[in-house]
Steps between C-alpha positions, in 0.01 A plus 500: 500500500612152596775479760690284252551800275758718672555719194306592187477228237745581222321435172557518125194534274509355148231570240518595128194726521597854612150576629494196726858561610425864583188413704681226691808715559294779653323262739815317607696825543238645735461186712738493800506119490704516180819652367474519120851435371435501126248456220585316179325420173672180385656179630861595426475815711322316779761223527789744476344726768431229759844345445664838551286622789368223729134562583231314693237468231447517126144570380504375143250503214471146360535634144807714565678541162806299396460204735168507684441429867548123477851526354597779740416276795705218347800726439495635857385189685842374605662839557570555873414873487186467289188670641169328555299526179133593495325460163193680377308442180180572310443126453167398656563123508717306743760430231730797571495474883555125465799550273634780719477277808668210318781731383568623855308826544405592855166662421246594234249780454256566217508831312126518558574569866579848627850627568416497872413129478823436310695684771336290773612184318850654464523551878398140565755369250773717656409346838580159358149383415392328177199680355311341210135463398338166577628225272438128505847371590420175319475695175833667572672170568355347184623791284793365288688829536495462878698176472783648290837578653656843451728358229208331324304826499797685354555224246135515393529871436826444311325242283230755423772745396616249240819363659635172363637225724853618421410857597331378818812306593716809452254726682466276807862379482400133491544217252254431219414167667412689820285737293316198356451363853349828624280530193374146548399582859346827385290333229384235746388758758317706238350183349625591153690290247748741347646851502234635263225399741699639793534834321127499422432438871730788595317750280154371585570579866581858408183572305359671808783756476412576139133543588561720801469870405787727598265766632212278604296577807789666673563519869268756644672789678205573722 
């Protein structure tokens, strides 16, 4: 074990699939490098757990019900006690790791890898390293989502949920003119002309989530 780790890594595991969660829990519980604090099956329980019990690391399925990994990272990003977040997903393209990195995740692992490989990534992330598959950083920087501020990301999701300008103003506690200013910047960054096109962009970027099977080629336990 690295000298930097003076105590076991306190970790919370989050996955909606009980088979995956059981296999991961067994491995993490038996490994002296880790102290398994809790396992959860949805985003609400994950956020509430890590806000109640500070831990070192959250290992989170990208498709965790209610919010998903991207929104979880956004919710926790500015919280002083938030753990490092490591994402894993069945997605075989660079889209999910790219979005996870842009959102603020500290590491990524594919579900096609073994639990042991996932745990090795978890140790590296807990040591303060960023662990992601190779990505062309020029593609990341050219991704419109990468250029959005936290407020613009939240506003885009709110648009997709059907909020009007008046509702956005109330939700963000800003004036309608300020809402229009933020929306103008948002549309320009996404290279769209109006809210309908922005909403279409939002959902087109989440098609990979709809295509990704819940069971899929699950993390191997051996």
